[in-house]
C-alpha positions in Angstrom: 29.6 -109.6 -78.1 28.1 -106.4 -77.5 26.3 -107.9 -74.5 29.5 -109.0 -73.0 31.1 -105.6 -73.5 28.0 -104.0 -71.7 28.3 -106.2 -68.8 32.0 -105.7 -68.3 31.2 -101.8 -68.5 28.6 -102.2 -66.0 30.7 -104.1 -63.6 33.5 -101.3 -63.9 31.0 -98.5 -63.4 29.7 -100.1 -60.3 33.2 -100.4 -59.0 34.1 -96.7 -59.8 30.9 -95.6 -58.1 31.7 -97.5 -54.9 35.2 -96.3 -54.9 34.2 -92.5 -55.4 31.4 -92.8 -53.0 33.9 -93.5 -50.2 31.7 -96.1 -48.5 33.6 -98.4 -45.9 33.1 -101.9 -46.7 31.0 -103.8 -44.4 32.8 -105.9 -41.6 31.2 -109.2 -41.2 32.0 -110.9 -37.7 31.7 -114.5 -39.1 34.3 -116.2 -41.2 33.5 -117.0 -44.6 33.0 -120.5 -45.9 35.9 -122.1 -47.9 35.5 -121.5 -51.6 33.7 -123.9 -53.5 35.5 -126.1 -56.1 34.1 -125.2 -59.6 34.3 -127.2 -62.7 34.1 -124.9 -65.8 35.3 -126.6 -68.8 36.5 -125.2 -71.9 36.1 -121.6 -72.7 33.1 -120.6 -74.8 34.8 -118.3 -77.0 38.5 -117.4 -77.7 39.5 -114.5 -75.2 37.1 -116.0 -72.5 38.5 -115.9 -69.0 37.1 -117.7 -66.0 36.0 -115.3 -63.1 35.6 -117.6 -59.9 32.6 -117.7 -58.0 32.8 -116.3 -54.1 30.7 -116.3 -51.0 28.5 -113.1 -50.4 26.9 -112.3 -47.2 23.5 -111.2 -47.7 20.6 -110.6 -45.0 22.7 -112.5 -42.2 23.7 -115.6 -44.2 26.3 -116.7 -46.9 25.2 -116.9 -50.6 27.4 -118.7 -53.1 27.7 -116.4 -56.3 28.9 -118.8 -59.0 31.6 -118.1 -61.3 31.2 -117.0 -64.9 33.2 -116.7 -68.3 33.9 -113.2 -68.9 35.9 -111.0 -71.7 38.9 -109.0 -70.7 38.3 -105.2 -71.1 41.7 -104.7 -72.7 44.1 -107.4 -74.4 46.6 -109.0 -72.2 44.2 -108.3 -69.1 44.2 -110.9 -66.4 41.4 -111.2 -63.7 42.6 -110.6 -60.1 40.0 -112.7 -57.9 38.2 -111.1 -55.1 38.7 -112.5 -51.6 37.7 -112.2 -47.9 40.2 -110.3 -46.0 40.6 -110.7 -42.1 40.6 -107.5 -40.2 40.6 -106.6 -36.7 36.8 -106.5 -36.2 36.2 -109.3 -38.7 36.0 -110.0 -42.5 36.0 -107.6 -45.3 35.2 -108.4 -48.9 38.1 -107.1 -51.5 36.4 -107.1 -54.7 38.2 -108.6 -57.9 39.4 -106.5 -60.7 40.9 -106.5 -64.2 44.7 -105.9 -64.2 46.5 -104.9 -67.6 49.7 -106.7 -68.2 
């Protein structure tokens, strides 16, 4: 349980640092591949939420980052998946995030 909380906290911290740094997202000229179909089965614990995998552009090629189960940071939170968004000069990754309902 503590490891799951620590992992969620770490991802939140990375997201906050990225937002505060004011760094512009990288623009990739090549359209990302279609997302893979993932079979994830039953949740491993009661409040588990599936966070789908996605394509990451690293060192000039596309790497699949597999999905995983995660614990919501607060009750009734839902995962809003990240996605690649087409812009004028190419494709930009919009990270996923937790949204409280």
